[in-house]
PDB file of N, CA, C and O in Angstrom:
ATOM      1  N   MET A   1     -15.073  52.603 117.985  1.00  0.00           N
ATOM      2  CA  MET A   1     -14.508  51.657 117.784  1.00  0.00           C
ATOM      3  C   MET A   1     -14.891  51.390 116.446  1.00  0.00           C
ATOM      4  O   MET A   1     -15.963  51.982 116.316  1.00  0.00           O
ATOM      5  N   ILE A   2     -14.652  50.912 115.541  1.00  0.00           N
ATOM      6  CA  ILE A   2     -14.891  50.319 113.969  1.00  0.00           C
ATOM      7  C   ILE A   2     -14.376  48.991 114.146  1.00  0.00           C
ATOM      8  O   ILE A   2     -13.226  48.782 114.532  1.00  0.00           O
ATOM      9  N   GLY A   3     -15.405  47.873 113.808  1.00  0.00           N
ATOM     10  CA  GLY A   3     -15.163  46.981 113.596  1.00  0.00           C
ATOM     11  C   GLY A   3     -15.778  45.756 113.180  1.00  0.00           C
ATOM     12  O   GLY A   3     -16.795  46.031 113.817  1.00  0.00           O
ATOM     13  N   ASP A   4     -16.016  44.811 112.748  1.00  0.00           N
ATOM     14  CA  ASP A   4     -16.297  43.831 111.944  1.00  0.00           C
ATOM     15  C   ASP A   4     -16.968  42.474 112.285  1.00  0.00           C
ATOM     16  O   ASP A   4     -17.423  41.733 111.414  1.00  0.00           O
ATOM     17  N   THR A   5     -16.997  42.205 113.590  1.00  0.00           N
ATOM     18  CA  THR A   5     -17.242  41.054 114.190  1.00  0.00           C
ATOM     19  C   THR A   5     -18.061  41.969 115.366  1.00  0.00           C
ATOM     20  O   THR A   5     -17.906  43.147 115.688  1.00  0.00           O
ATOM     21  N   ASN A   6     -18.971  40.964 115.857  1.00  0.00           N
ATOM     22  CA  ASN A   6     -19.952  40.694 117.282  1.00  0.00           C
ATOM     23  C   ASN A   6     -18.759  40.315 117.832  1.00  0.00           C
ATOM     24  O   ASN A   6     -19.048  40.697 118.966  1.00  0.00           O
ATOM     25  N   HIS A   7     -17.478  39.806 117.975  1.00  0.00           N
ATOM     26  CA  HIS A   7     -15.864  40.185 118.974  1.00  0.00           C
ATOM     27  C   HIS A   7     -15.618  41.850 119.096  1.00  0.00           C
ATOM     28  O   HIS A   7     -15.140  42.421 120.076  1.00  0.00           O
ATOM     29  N   ASP A   8     -16.082  42.488 117.817  1.00  0.00           N
ATOM     30  CA  ASP A   8     -15.239  43.699 117.607  1.00  0.00           C
ATOM     31  C   ASP A   8     -16.719  44.766 118.906  1.00  0.00           C
ATOM     32  O   ASP A   8     -16.565  45.772 119.598  1.00  0.00           O
ATOM     33  N   PHE A   9     -17.625  44.118 118.737  1.00  0.00           N
ATOM     34  CA  PHE A   9     -18.405  45.334 119.479  1.00  0.00           C
ATOM     35  C   PHE A   9     -18.599  44.767 121.190  1.00  0.00           C
ATOM     36  O   PHE A   9     -19.146  45.503 122.010  1.00  0.00           O
ATOM     37  N   GLU A  10     -18.093  43.429 121.561  1.00  0.00           N
ATOM     38  CA  GLU A  10     -18.330  43.145 122.511  1.00  0.00           C
ATOM     39  C   GLU A  10     -16.468  43.392 123.290  1.00  0.00           C
ATOM     40  O   GLU A  10     -16.328  43.280 124.508  1.00  0.00           O
ATOM     41  N   VAL A  11     -15.530  43.639 122.585  1.00  0.00           N
ATOM     42  CA  VAL A  11     -14.241  44.373 122.935  1.00  0.00           C
ATOM     43  C   VAL A  11     -14.693  45.616 123.282  1.00  0.00           C
ATOM     44  O   VAL A  11     -14.451  46.018 124.420  1.00  0.00           O
ATOM     45  N   ALA A  12     -15.530  46.555 122.234  1.00  0.00           N
ATOM     46  CA  ALA A  12     -15.894  47.755 122.896  1.00  0.00           C
ATOM     47  C   ALA A  12     -16.815  48.092 123.829  1.00  0.00           C
ATOM     48  O   ALA A  12     -16.771  49.235 124.283  1.00  0.00           O
ATOM     49  N   GLN A  13     -18.047  46.959 124.396  1.00  0.00           N
ATOM     50  CA  GLN A  13     -18.650  47.105 125.820  1.00  0.00           C
ATOM     51  C   GLN A  13     -17.195  47.174 127.025  1.00  0.00           C
ATOM     52  O   GLN A  13     -16.993  48.129 127.776  1.00  0.00           O
ATOM     53  N   GLN A  14     -16.709  46.473 126.981  1.00  0.00           N
ATOM     54  CA  GLN A  14     -15.755  45.912 128.045  1.00  0.00           C
ATOM     55  C   GLN A  14     -14.804  47.443 127.703  1.00  0.00           C
ATOM     56  O   GLN A  14     -14.351  48.262 128.503  1.00  0.00           O
ATOM     57  N   LEU A  15     -14.758  47.418 126.620  1.00  0.00           N
ATOM     58  CA  LEU A  15     -13.597  49.182 127.136  1.00  0.00           C
ATOM     59  C   LEU A  15     -14.566  50.221 127.106  1.00  0.00           C
ATOM     60  O   LEU A  15     -13.985  51.292 126.935  1.00  0.00           O
ATOM     61  N   GLU A  16     -15.577  50.335 127.182  1.00  0.00           N
ATOM     62  CA  GLU A  16     -16.944  51.576 127.731  1.00  0.00           C
ATOM     63  C   GLU A  16     -16.452  52.289 126.338  1.00  0.00           C
ATOM     64  O   GLU A  16     -15.811  53.332 126.466  1.00  0.00           O
ATOM     65  N   VAL A  17     -16.690  51.830 125.104  1.00  0.00           N
ATOM     66  CA  VAL A  17     -16.190  52.717 124.135  1.00  0.00           C
ATOM     67  C   VAL A  17     -17.680  52.381 123.234  1.00  0.00           C
ATOM     68  O   VAL A  17     -18.252  51.303 123.396  1.00  0.00           O
ATOM     69  N   ASP A  18     -18.271  53.549 122.180  1.00  0.00           N
ATOM     70  CA  ASP A  18     -19.018  53.531 121.645  1.00  0.00           C
ATOM     71  C   ASP A  18     -18.687  52.430 119.766  1.00  0.00           C
ATOM     72  O   ASP A  18     -17.629  52.600 119.160  1.00  0.00           O
ATOM     73  N   CYS A  19     -19.381  51.811 119.424  1.00  0.00           N
ATOM     74  CA  CYS A  19     -18.408  51.099 117.996  1.00  0.00           C
ATOM     75  C   CYS A  19     -19.660  51.300 117.707  1.00  0.00           C
ATOM     76  O   CYS A  19     -20.805  51.502 118.114  1.00  0.00           O
ATOM     77  N   ILE A  20     -18.601  51.087 116.396  1.00  0.00           N
ATOM     78  CA  ILE A  20     -19.976  50.998 114.858  1.00  0.00           C
ATOM     79  C   ILE A  20     -19.613  49.643 113.673  1.00  0.00           C
ATOM     80  O   ILE A  20     -18.522  49.527 113.115  1.00  0.00           O
ATOM     81  N   LEU A  21     -20.304  49.093 113.554  1.00  0.00           N
ATOM     82  CA  LEU A  21     -19.638  48.053 112.992  1.00  0.00           C
ATOM     83  C   LEU A  21     -19.929  47.926 111.119  1.00  0.00           C
ATOM     84  O   LEU A  21     -20.905  48.280 110.458  1.00  0.00           O
ATOM     85  N   VAL A  22     -18.586  47.250 110.680  1.00  0.00           N
ATOM     86  CA  VAL A  22     -19.361  47.108 109.244  1.00  0.00           C
ATOM     87  C   VAL A  22     -19.510  46.152 107.999  1.00  0.00           C
ATOM     88  O   VAL A  22     -18.417  45.986 107.458  1.00  0.00           O
ATOM     89  N   ALA A  23     -20.290  45.639 107.534  1.00  0.00           N
ATOM     90  CA  ALA A  23     -21.227  44.714 106.889  1.00  0.00           C
ATOM     91  C   ALA A  23     -20.523  43.775 105.691  1.00  0.00           C
ATOM     92  O   ALA A  23     -20.887  42.873 104.936  1.00  0.00           O
ATOM     93  N   ASP A  24     -18.980  44.720 106.039  1.00  0.00           N
ATOM     94  CA  ASP A  24     -17.902  43.959 104.304  1.00  0.00           C
ATOM     95  C   ASP A  24     -17.534  43.456 104.317  1.00  0.00           C
ATOM     96  O   ASP A  24     -17.087  42.996 103.267  1.00  0.00           O
ATOM     97  N   GLY A  25     -17.062  42.524 106.364  1.00  0.00           N
ATOM     98  CA  GLY A  25     -16.265  42.021 107.046  1.00  0.00           C
ATOM     99  C   GLY A  25     -16.869  40.253 106.922  1.00  0.00           C
ATOM    100  O   GLY A  25     -17.708  39.813 106.136  1.00  0.00           O
ATOM    101  N   HIS A  26     -16.332  39.738 107.671  1.00  0.00           N
ATOM    102  CA  HIS A  26     -16.310  38.609 108.222  1.00  0.00           C
ATOM    103  C   HIS A  26     -17.809  38.315 108.555  1.00  0.00           C
ATOM    104  O   HIS A  26     -18.162  37.247 108.054  1.00  0.00           O
ATOM    105  N   GLN A  27     -18.681  38.881 109.177  1.00  0.00           N
ATOM    106  CA  GLN A  27     -20.054  39.091 109.668  1.00  0.00           C
ATOM    107  C   GLN A  27     -21.380  39.337 108.981  1.00  0.00           C
ATOM    108  O   GLN A  27     -21.432  40.532 108.692  1.00  0.00           O
ATOM    109  N   SER A  28     -22.360  38.764 108.641  1.00  0.00           N
ATOM    110  CA  SER A  28     -22.878  39.581 108.214  1.00  0.00           C
ATOM    111  C   SER A  28     -23.893  40.177 108.334  1.00  0.00           C
ATOM    112  O   SER A  28     -23.332  40.502 109.380  1.00  0.00           O
ATOM    113  N   LYS A  29     -25.282  40.900 108.341  1.00  0.00           N
ATOM    114  CA  LYS A  29     -25.328  42.698 108.403  1.00  0.00           C
ATOM    115  C   LYS A  29     -26.067  41.736 109.346  1.00  0.00           C
ATOM    116  O   LYS A  29     -25.840  41.768 110.556  1.00  0.00           O
ATOM    117  N   GLU A  30     -26.660  41.160 108.982  1.00  0.00           N
ATOM    118  CA  GLU A  30     -27.969  40.463 109.954  1.00  0.00           C
ATOM    119  C   GLU A  30     -27.628  40.105 111.733  1.00  0.00           C
ATOM    120  O   GLU A  30     -28.156  40.246 112.836  1.00  0.00           O
ATOM    121  N   ARG A  31     -26.336  39.539 111.083  1.00  0.00           N
ATOM    122  CA  ARG A  31     -25.732  38.702 112.160  1.00  0.00           C
ATOM    123  C   ARG A  31     -25.549  40.170 113.502  1.00  0.00           C
ATOM    124  O   ARG A  31     -26.007  40.121 114.643  1.00  0.00           O
ATOM    125  N   LEU A  32     -24.697  41.436 112.842  1.00  0.00           N
ATOM    126  CA  LEU A  32     -24.345  42.355 113.680  1.00  0.00           C
ATOM    127  C   LEU A  32     -25.200  42.752 114.307  1.00  0.00           C
ATOM    128  O   LEU A  32     -25.145  42.816 115.535  1.00  0.00           O
ATOM    129  N   GLU A  33     -26.344  43.166 113.503  1.00  0.00           N
ATOM    130  CA  GLU A  33     -27.961  44.154 113.751  1.00  0.00           C
ATOM    131  C   GLU A  33     -27.879  43.753 115.577  1.00  0.00           C
ATOM    132  O   GLU A  33     -27.826  44.360 116.647  1.00  0.00           O
ATOM    133  N   THR A  34     -27.925  41.763 114.865  1.00  0.00           N
ATOM    134  CA  THR A  34     -28.138  41.739 116.769  1.00  0.00           C
ATOM    135  C   THR A  34     -27.591  42.210 118.212  1.00  0.00           C
ATOM    136  O   THR A  34     -28.024  42.152 119.362  1.00  0.00           O
ATOM    137  N   THR A  35     -25.917  42.924 117.314  1.00  0.00           N
ATOM    138  CA  THR A  35     -25.682  43.619 118.873  1.00  0.00           C
ATOM    139  C   THR A  35     -26.428  44.205 118.928  1.00  0.00           C
ATOM    140  O   THR A  35     -27.097  43.722 119.842  1.00  0.00           O
ATOM    141  N   GLY A  36     -27.250  45.614 118.335  1.00  0.00           N
ATOM    142  CA  GLY A  36     -27.646  47.192 119.176  1.00  0.00           C
ATOM    143  C   GLY A  36     -27.385  48.015 118.321  1.00  0.00           C
ATOM    144  O   GLY A  36     -28.043  48.862 117.717  1.00  0.00           O
ATOM    145  N   ALA A  37     -25.376  47.389 118.315  1.00  0.00           N
ATOM    146  CA  ALA A  37     -24.399  48.731 117.168  1.00  0.00           C
ATOM    147  C   ALA A  37     -25.097  49.382 116.033  1.00  0.00           C
ATOM    148  O   ALA A  37     -25.935  48.850 115.305  1.00  0.00           O
ATOM    149  N   LYS A  38     -24.622  50.677 115.965  1.00  0.00           N
ATOM    150  CA  LYS A  38     -24.883  51.195 114.712  1.00  0.00           C
ATOM    151  C   LYS A  38     -24.317  49.709 113.542  1.00  0.00           C
ATOM    152  O   LYS A  38     -23.626  48.796 113.992  1.00  0.00           O
ATOM    153  N   VAL A  39     -24.730  49.751 112.219  1.00  0.00           N
ATOM    154  CA  VAL A  39     -23.382  49.329 111.953  1.00  0.00           C
ATOM    155  C   VAL A  39     -24.142  50.119 110.053  1.00  0.00           C
ATOM    156  O   VAL A  39     -25.183  50.741 109.842  1.00  0.00           O
ATOM    157  N   ILE A  40     -23.312  49.795 109.331  1.00  0.00           N
ATOM    158  CA  ILE A  40     -22.677  50.393 108.134  1.00  0.00           C
ATOM    159  C   ILE A  40     -22.701  49.413 106.809  1.00  0.00           C
ATOM    160  O   ILE A  40     -22.715  48.207 107.055  1.00  0.00           O
ATOM    161  N   ASP A  41     -22.705  49.670 105.938  1.00  0.00           N
ATOM    162  CA  ASP A  41     -22.411  48.707 104.868  1.00  0.00           C
ATOM    163  C   ASP A  41     -20.949  48.292 104.250  1.00  0.00           C
ATOM    164  O   ASP A  41     -20.543  47.243 103.752  1.00  0.00           O
ATOM    165  N   GLU A  42     -20.272  49.689 104.519  1.00  0.00           N
ATOM    166  CA  GLU A  42     -19.026  49.780 103.701  1.00  0.00           C
ATOM    167  C   GLU A  42     -18.678  51.120 104.890  1.00  0.00           C
ATOM    168  O   GLU A  42     -19.460  51.752 105.600  1.00  0.00           O
ATOM    169  N   LEU A  43     -17.153  51.218 104.740  1.00  0.00           N
ATOM    170  CA  LEU A  43     -16.246  52.110 105.181  1.00  0.00           C
ATOM    171  C   LEU A  43     -17.020  53.747 105.068  1.00  0.00           C
ATOM    172  O   LEU A  43     -17.616  54.512 105.825  1.00  0.00           O
ATOM    173  N   GLN A  44     -16.552  53.707 103.521  1.00  0.00           N
ATOM    174  CA  GLN A  44     -17.393  55.536 103.197  1.00  0.00           C
ATOM    175  C   GLN A  44     -17.855  56.189 104.099  1.00  0.00           C
ATOM    176  O   GLN A  44     -17.645  57.237 104.709  1.00  0.00           O
ATOM    177  N   GLN A  45     -18.956  54.843 104.051  1.00  0.00           N
ATOM    178  CA  GLN A  45     -20.675  55.601 105.106  1.00  0.00           C
ATOM    179  C   GLN A  45     -19.899  56.558 105.991  1.00  0.00           C
ATOM    180  O   GLN A  45     -20.230  57.741 106.062  1.00  0.00           O
ATOM    181  N   LEU A  46     -18.387  55.831 106.986  1.00  0.00           N
ATOM    182  CA  LEU A  46     -18.282  56.716 107.796  1.00  0.00           C
ATOM    183  C   LEU A  46     -18.088  58.148 107.831  1.00  0.00           C
ATOM    184  O   LEU A  46     -18.089  58.836 108.852  1.00  0.00           O
ATOM    185  N   VAL A  47     -17.876  58.655 106.335  1.00  0.00           N
ATOM    186  CA  VAL A  47     -17.846  60.430 106.572  1.00  0.00           C
ATOM    187  C   VAL A  47     -19.125  60.792 106.817  1.00  0.00           C
ATOM    188  O   VAL A  47     -19.113  61.619 107.728  1.00  0.00           O
ATOM    189  N   LYS A  48     -20.294  60.556 106.417  1.00  0.00           N
ATOM    190  CA  LYS A  48     -21.643  60.553 106.265  1.00  0.00           C
ATOM    191  C   LYS A  48     -22.188  61.050 107.460  1.00  0.00           C
ATOM    192  O   LYS A  48     -22.927  62.034 107.492  1.00  0.00           O
ATOM    193  N   LEU A  49     -21.601  59.932 109.148  1.00  0.00           N
ATOM    194  CA  LEU A  49     -22.140  60.377 109.800  1.00  0.00           C
ATOM    195  C   LEU A  49     -21.865  61.253 110.520  1.00  0.00           C
ATOM    196  O   LEU A  49     -20.713  61.673 110.633  1.00  0.00           O
ATOM    197  N   PRO A  50     -23.168  61.854 111.354  1.00  0.00           N
ATOM    198  CA  PRO A  50     -23.195  62.746 112.080  1.00  0.00           C
ATOM    199  C   PRO A  50     -22.030  62.814 113.597  1.00  0.00           C
ATOM    200  O   PRO A  50     -22.561  62.333 114.598  1.00  0.00           O
ATOM    201  N   LEU A  51     -21.199  63.118 113.720  1.00  0.00           N
ATOM    202  CA  LEU A  51     -20.185  63.577 115.217  1.00  0.00           C
ATOM    203  C   LEU A  51     -21.250  63.592 116.443  1.00  0.00           C
ATOM    204  O   LEU A  51     -20.874  63.866 117.583  1.00  0.00           O
TER     205      LEU A  51
END
């Protein structure tokens, strides 16, 4: 799952799926990093992530 809030991360946990958070949305990168999820700065970085 790809999201931009802590709530998105919580939903991914409930669905038992991996989550990547993008720090160009509603919450700061620092706040997103507190979830322990992978955090990227912009969506374009997704193409460079290993599968």
